[in-house]
C-alpha positions as CSV (number, residue, x, y, z in Angstrom):
1,X,9.3,-12.9,-3.0
2,X,12.4,-14.7,-1.6
3,X,14.0,-13.5,1.6
4,X,17.0,-12.0,-0.1
5,X,14.9,-9.8,-2.4
6,X,12.6,-8.9,0.4
7,X,15.7,-7.9,2.5
8,X,17.1,-5.7,-0.3
9,X,13.6,-4.0,-0.8
10,X,13.4,-3.1,2.9
11,X,17.0,-1.7,3.0
12,X,16.5,0.3,-0.2
13,X,13.2,1.7,1.1
14,X,14.7,2.6,4.4
15,X,17.6,4.4,2.8
16,X,15.3,6.6,0.7
17,X,13.5,7.4,4.1
18,X,16.7,8.2,5.8
19,X,17.8,10.7,3.0
20,X,14.4,12.3,2.8
21,X,14.2,12.8,6.5
22,X,17.6,14.2,6.9
23,X,16.8,16.8,4.2
24,X,13.7,17.7,6.1
25,X,15.6,18.0,9.3
26,X,18.0,20.5,7.7
27,X,15.2,22.7,6.1
28,X,13.0,22.7,9.2
29,X,15.7,23.4,11.6
30,X,16.8,26.4,9.4
31,X,13.3,27.7,9.4
32,X,12.7,27.1,12.9
33,X,15.7,28.8,14.1
34,X,15.3,31.9,11.9
35,X,11.6,32.3,12.9
36,X,12.1,31.4,16.6
37,X,9.4,28.7,16.4
38,X,9.7,25.9,18.9
39,X,7.0,23.9,17.1
40,X,9.0,23.8,13.8
41,X,12.4,22.9,15.7
42,X,10.5,20.1,17.4
43,X,9.1,19.1,14.0
44,X,12.7,18.9,12.7
45,X,13.7,16.7,15.8
46,X,10.7,14.5,15.0
47,X,12.0,13.9,11.5
48,X,15.4,13.0,12.9
49,X,13.7,10.3,15.0
50,X,12.1,9.0,11.7
51,X,15.5,8.7,10.2
52,X,16.5,6.7,13.3
53,X,13.5,4.4,12.8
54,X,14.7,3.7,9.3
55,X,18.2,2.9,10.5
56,X,16.7,0.6,13.1
57,X,14.7,-1.1,10.3
58,X,17.8,-1.7,8.3
59,X,19.7,-3.2,11.3
60,X,16.7,-5.2,12.3
61,X,16.2,-6.6,8.8
62,X,20.0,-7.6,8.6
63,X,19.8,-9.3,12.0
64,X,16.5,-11.1,11.3
65,X,18.0,-12.7,8.2
66,X,21.0,-14.3,10.1
67,X,21.2,-18.1,9.7
68,X,20.1,-20.3,12.5
69,X,22.8,-21.5,14.8
70,X,23.4,-23.7,17.9
71,X,22.2,-21.0,20.3
72,X,19.3,-19.9,18.1
73,X,18.2,-23.0,16.1
74,X,14.9,-21.3,15.0
75,X,16.7,-18.3,13.4
76,X,16.4,-14.7,14.2
77,X,13.3,-13.7,12.3
78,X,11.5,-12.5,15.3
79,X,13.8,-9.5,15.6
80,X,11.5,-7.8,13.1
81,X,8.9,-7.7,15.9
82,X,11.5,-6.1,18.2
83,X,12.2,-3.6,15.5
84,X,8.5,-2.6,15.2
85,X,8.5,-2.3,19.0
86,X,11.4,0.2,18.8
87,X,9.7,2.2,16.2
88,X,6.5,2.3,18.3
89,X,8.6,3.7,21.2
90,X,9.9,6.4,18.8
91,X,6.3,7.3,17.8
92,X,5.4,7.6,21.5
93,X,8.5,9.7,22.2
94,X,7.5,12.0,19.4
95,X,3.9,12.3,20.8
96,X,5.0,13.1,24.3
97,X,7.7,15.5,23.1
98,X,5.0,17.3,21.0
99,X,2.8,17.8,24.1
100,X,5.7,18.8,26.3
101,X,6.9,21.5,24.0
102,X,3.3,22.6,23.2
103,X,2.6,23.2,26.9
104,X,5.9,25.1,27.2
105,X,4.9,27.2,24.2
106,X,1.6,28.0,25.8
107,X,3.1,29.0,29.1
108,X,5.7,31.3,27.2
109,X,2.9,32.9,25.2
110,X,0.9,33.8,28.4
111,X,4.0,34.9,30.2
112,X,5.8,37.0,27.6
113,X,3.3,37.2,24.7
114,X,5.8,35.4,22.5
115,X,4.7,35.0,18.9
116,X,7.0,33.5,16.2
117,X,7.7,35.6,13.1
118,X,7.4,33.9,9.7
119,X,8.4,35.0,6.3
120,X,6.7,33.8,3.1
121,X,9.7,31.5,2.2
122,X,9.3,29.8,5.5
123,X,5.7,29.0,4.8
124,X,6.6,27.5,1.4
125,X,9.3,25.4,2.8
126,X,7.1,23.9,5.5
127,X,4.3,23.2,3.0
128,X,6.8,21.5,0.7
129,X,8.1,19.5,3.6
130,X,4.6,18.3,4.4
131,X,4.1,17.1,0.8
132,X,7.3,15.2,0.9
133,X,6.5,13.6,4.3
134,X,3.1,12.4,2.9
135,X,4.9,10.8,-0.1
136,X,7.5,9.1,2.2
137,X,4.7,7.7,4.4
138,X,2.6,6.5,1.5
139,X,5.7,5.0,-0.1
140,X,6.7,3.2,3.1
141,X,3.0,1.9,3.7
142,X,2.9,0.7,0.0
143,X,6.2,-1.1,0.4
144,X,5.4,-2.5,3.8
145,X,2.2,-4.0,2.6
146,X,3.7,-5.3,-0.6
147,X,6.5,-7.2,1.1
148,X,4.6,-7.8,4.4
149,X,7.1,-5.8,6.6
150,X,5.7,-4.6,9.9
151,X,8.6,-2.3,10.5
152,X,8.1,-0.5,7.1
153,X,4.3,-0.3,7.7
154,X,4.9,1.2,11.2
155,X,7.5,3.7,9.8
156,X,5.0,4.7,7.1
157,X,2.3,5.3,9.8
158,X,4.8,7.4,11.7
159,X,5.6,9.5,8.7
160,X,1.9,10.2,7.9
161,X,1.2,11.2,11.5
162,X,4.3,13.5,11.3
163,X,2.7,15.2,8.2
164,X,-0.4,15.8,10.2
165,X,1.7,17.3,13.0
166,X,3.5,19.5,10.3
167,X,0.1,20.6,8.9
168,X,-1.0,21.6,12.4
169,X,2.2,23.6,12.6
170,X,1.5,25.3,9.3
171,X,-2.1,26.1,10.3
172,X,-0.6,27.8,13.4
173,X,1.9,29.8,11.3
174,X,-1.0,31.1,9.1
175,X,-3.1,32.0,12.1
176,X,-0.2,33.7,13.9
177,X,1.0,35.7,10.8
178,X,-2.4,36.8,9.3
179,X,-4.7,36.9,12.3
180,X,-2.1,37.6,15.1
181,X,-3.8,34.9,17.1
182,X,-2.0,32.1,19.0
183,X,-3.2,28.5,18.6
184,X,0.0,26.7,17.8
185,X,0.5,25.1,21.2
186,X,-3.1,23.9,21.5
187,X,-2.9,22.2,18.0
188,X,0.3,20.6,19.2
189,X,-1.4,19.0,22.2
190,X,-4.2,17.6,20.1
191,X,-1.9,16.1,17.5
192,X,0.4,14.8,20.3
193,X,-2.4,12.9,21.9
194,X,-3.3,11.5,18.4
195,X,0.3,10.4,17.9
196,X,0.4,8.8,21.3
197,X,-2.7,6.8,20.6
198,X,-1.3,5.5,17.3
199,X,2.0,4.7,19.0
200,X,0.3,2.5,21.5
201,X,-1.5,0.7,18.7
202,X,1.7,-0.1,16.9
203,X,3.2,-1.2,20.1
204,X,0.2,-3.4,20.9
205,X,0.4,-5.1,17.5
206,X,4.2,-5.5,17.8
207,X,4.0,-7.2,21.3
208,X,1.1,-9.3,20.3
209,X,3.2,-10.7,17.4
210,X,6.1,-11.4,19.9
211,X,3.7,-13.2,22.2
212,X,2.3,-15.3,19.4
213,X,-0.7,-14.4,17.3
214,X,-3.3,-16.9,16.1
215,X,-2.9,-17.3,12.2
216,X,-5.6,-16.0,9.8
217,X,-8.4,-18.6,9.5
218,X,-8.2,-18.3,5.7
219,X,-4.5,-19.3,5.7
220,X,-5.1,-22.2,8.2
221,X,-8.0,-23.4,6.1
222,X,-5.9,-23.3,2.9
223,X,-3.1,-25.4,4.7
224,X,-5.7,-28.0,5.9
225,X,-7.1,-28.2,2.4
226,X,-3.7,-28.8,0.9
227,X,-2.9,-31.5,3.5
228,X,-6.3,-33.4,3.0
229,X,-5.7,-33.3,-0.8
230,X,-2.8,-35.8,-0.5
231,X,-3.9,-39.4,-1.2
232,X,-5.1,-41.5,1.7
233,X,-5.5,-38.6,4.1
234,X,-9.1,-38.6,5.4
235,X,-8.8,-35.4,7.4
236,X,-6.4,-33.3,9.4
237,X,-6.6,-32.1,13.0
238,X,-4.6,-30.2,15.7
239,X,-2.9,-28.0,13.3
240,X,-0.4,-25.8,15.3
241,X,1.7,-23.2,13.7
242,X,4.5,-21.0,15.3
243,X,5.8,-18.0,13.5
244,X,9.6,-17.3,13.8
245,X,9.6,-14.2,11.5
246,X,8.3,-13.4,8.1
247,X,7.4,-16.6,6.3
248,X,9.2,-18.7,8.6
249,X,7.0,-21.2,10.5
250,X,7.3,-24.4,12.5
251,X,4.3,-26.5,13.2
252,X,2.6,-29.8,13.8
253,X,-0.5,-31.6,12.6
254,X,-2.3,-34.8,13.1
255,X,-3.8,-36.6,10.0
256,X,-6.5,-39.4,9.9
257,X,-5.7,-42.5,7.8
258,X,-7.1,-45.9,7.6
259,X,-5.7,-48.4,10.1
260,X,-5.2,-50.9,7.2
261,X,-2.3,-48.9,5.8
262,X,1.2,-50.2,6.2
263,X,4.0,-48.3,7.9
264,X,5.7,-47.8,4.5
265,X,2.5,-46.1,3.1
266,X,2.1,-43.9,6.1
267,X,5.7,-42.8,5.9
268,X,5.2,-41.9,2.1
269,X,2.2,-39.8,3.3
270,X,4.2,-38.0,6.0
271,X,7.0,-37.1,3.6
272,X,4.5,-35.9,1.0
273,X,2.9,-33.5,3.6
274,X,6.3,-32.4,5.0
275,X,7.6,-31.6,1.5
276,X,4.4,-29.7,0.4
277,X,4.3,-27.5,3.5
278,X,8.0,-26.7,3.3
279,X,8.0,-25.9,-0.4
280,X,4.7,-24.0,-0.7
281,X,4.3,-22.5,2.9
282,X,7.9,-22.4,4.1
283,X,6.8,-24.3,7.1
284,X,8.6,-27.2,8.8
285,X,5.9,-29.5,9.7
286,X,5.8,-32.5,12.1
287,X,3.1,-35.0,11.2
288,X,1.3,-37.2,13.6
289,X,-1.1,-40.1,12.7
290,X,-4.5,-41.1,13.9
291,X,-5.5,-44.6,12.8
292,X,-9.2,-44.6,12.1
293,X,-11.4,-47.6,12.3
294,X,-15.0,-46.8,11.5
295,X,-15.3,-49.7,9.0
296,X,-17.4,-52.1,11.2
297,X,-20.9,-51.4,12.4
298,X,-20.0,-51.6,16.2
299,X,-17.4,-48.8,15.8
300,X,-19.8,-46.7,13.8
301,X,-22.7,-47.2,16.3
302,X,-20.4,-46.1,19.2
303,X,-19.0,-43.2,17.3
304,X,-22.5,-41.8,16.4
305,X,-23.6,-42.1,20.0
306,X,-20.6,-40.2,21.3
307,X,-21.1,-37.5,18.6
308,X,-24.8,-37.1,20.0
309,X,-23.3,-36.7,23.5
310,X,-20.7,-34.2,22.5
311,X,-23.1,-32.1,20.5
312,X,-24.9,-31.2,23.7
313,X,-21.9,-29.2,25.0
314,X,-21.7,-25.8,23.4
315,X,-17.9,-25.3,24.0
316,X,-16.8,-28.6,22.3
317,X,-15.7,-27.6,18.8
318,X,-14.5,-30.9,17.4
319,X,-14.2,-34.7,18.1
320,X,-11.4,-36.6,16.3
321,X,-8.8,-39.3,16.7
322,X,-11.6,-41.9,17.4
323,X,-10.3,-45.4,17.8
324,X,-11.7,-48.5,19.4
325,X,-9.4,-51.4,20.2
326,X,-11.6,-54.5,20.9
327,X,-8.9,-56.6,22.0
328,X,-7.7,-54.4,24.9
329,X,-11.2,-52.9,25.5
330,X,-9.8,-49.4,24.9
331,X,-11.7,-46.4,23.6
332,X,-9.6,-43.3,22.7
333,X,-10.6,-40.0,21.2
334,X,-9.8,-36.2,21.3
335,X,-12.0,-33.2,22.0
336,X,-11.1,-29.7,20.9
337,X,-12.7,-27.3,23.5
338,X,-13.1,-23.6,23.0
339,X,-11.1,-21.1,25.1
340,X,-14.4,-19.7,26.2
341,X,-15.1,-22.8,28.3
342,X,-14.5,-21.7,31.9
343,X,-13.9,-25.4,33.1
344,X,-12.8,-27.6,30.1
345,X,-11.7,-30.5,32.4
346,X,-15.1,-30.6,34.0
347,X,-16.7,-30.7,30.5
348,X,-14.4,-33.7,29.6
349,X,-15.3,-35.6,32.9
350,X,-19.0,-35.2,32.1
351,X,-18.5,-36.5,28.6
352,X,-16.4,-39.4,29.8
353,X,-19.2,-40.4,32.3
354,X,-21.8,-40.3,29.6
355,X,-19.5,-42.3,27.2
356,X,-18.9,-45.0,29.9
357,X,-22.6,-45.6,30.0
358,X,-22.8,-46.5,26.3
359,X,-19.8,-48.8,26.1
360,X,-19.6,-50.8,29.4
361,X,-16.5,-52.8,30.1
362,X,-14.2,-50.5,28.1
363,X,-11.5,-48.1,29.4
364,X,-12.2,-44.6,28.0
365,X,-9.4,-42.0,27.4
366,X,-10.3,-38.5,26.2
367,X,-7.5,-36.2,25.3
368,X,-8.0,-32.4,25.7
369,X,-6.9,-30.4,22.7
370,X,-6.8,-26.6,22.8
371,X,-8.3,-24.6,20.0
372,X,-5.2,-23.5,18.2
373,X,-6.7,-23.1,14.8
374,X,-10.4,-24.1,14.5
375,X,-12.2,-20.9,15.5
């Protein structure tokens, strides 16, 4: 789905949510005022915050699709993560308000024996509102998963939690009306705690995306496979991907090629990779080149000995970029070391010392690469 269609889908879905929530606000406010129920009035206010979250989603989507400019050359796609953060704050607000009002309701009951009075039509309206809220929540979640919108998924989750809160309110109504027993405030506290927990989960996910998540291993593997399928590419390493919003990535990668290729042939390979990554994965990719020279027996022997050394170190995930320059007596290779290694530089120094013993008279340069996409 292209970005224009995706934007239209998000805005259309959000408008449906706005209309639905404002209708729920009107019905619940009417019932709450007539019955004198603080929980139903708070439920109406909660629906009003849901309408606000849909408005925030529309604004965020519009801003996220602004074209890059001199000030923000990478575009505005990350605004969607900020939108999800704001929605998470609304979820948290709803949870804390539910607990606050529930505690007030409990205090009022013990002070004055206050019990809300409900008519049958009030119960029918609240039950219908719950059904509508569930449908809105499921619809938002479906659309959010379909077009990969964190904001819609967060709004859908918020709506489903609201329906749970409304269900608790309905249970409280039944118990108050037919058993003359007060449980409304206690149910509100439990549901409020549940909503707060969920709000923090949405917030955690949104902030994690803003900081920069590791891409899914399956997605990374797919990109590497696509790169190595191009003629004359022996392998690819150091794949780094940075997300700048939905389906907007900028990255870099090193490829292995024979040291016998000409500059013209290497440029053709680079352009093929860049074109493929942009057209298929919407990724602007910078390509670096490792010349590989394992064609002679001396180079192969040294390489195999170094591999045996490296294999003794549990935190070393990969060796690549191996090159021996016999004229300048220079050996160069890269090591990818796990983030679990408490002292990666010490590991590299130990491997360098062992390497110097098997290739005397050479200068050994080992480059430390972080594990951006291997594990």
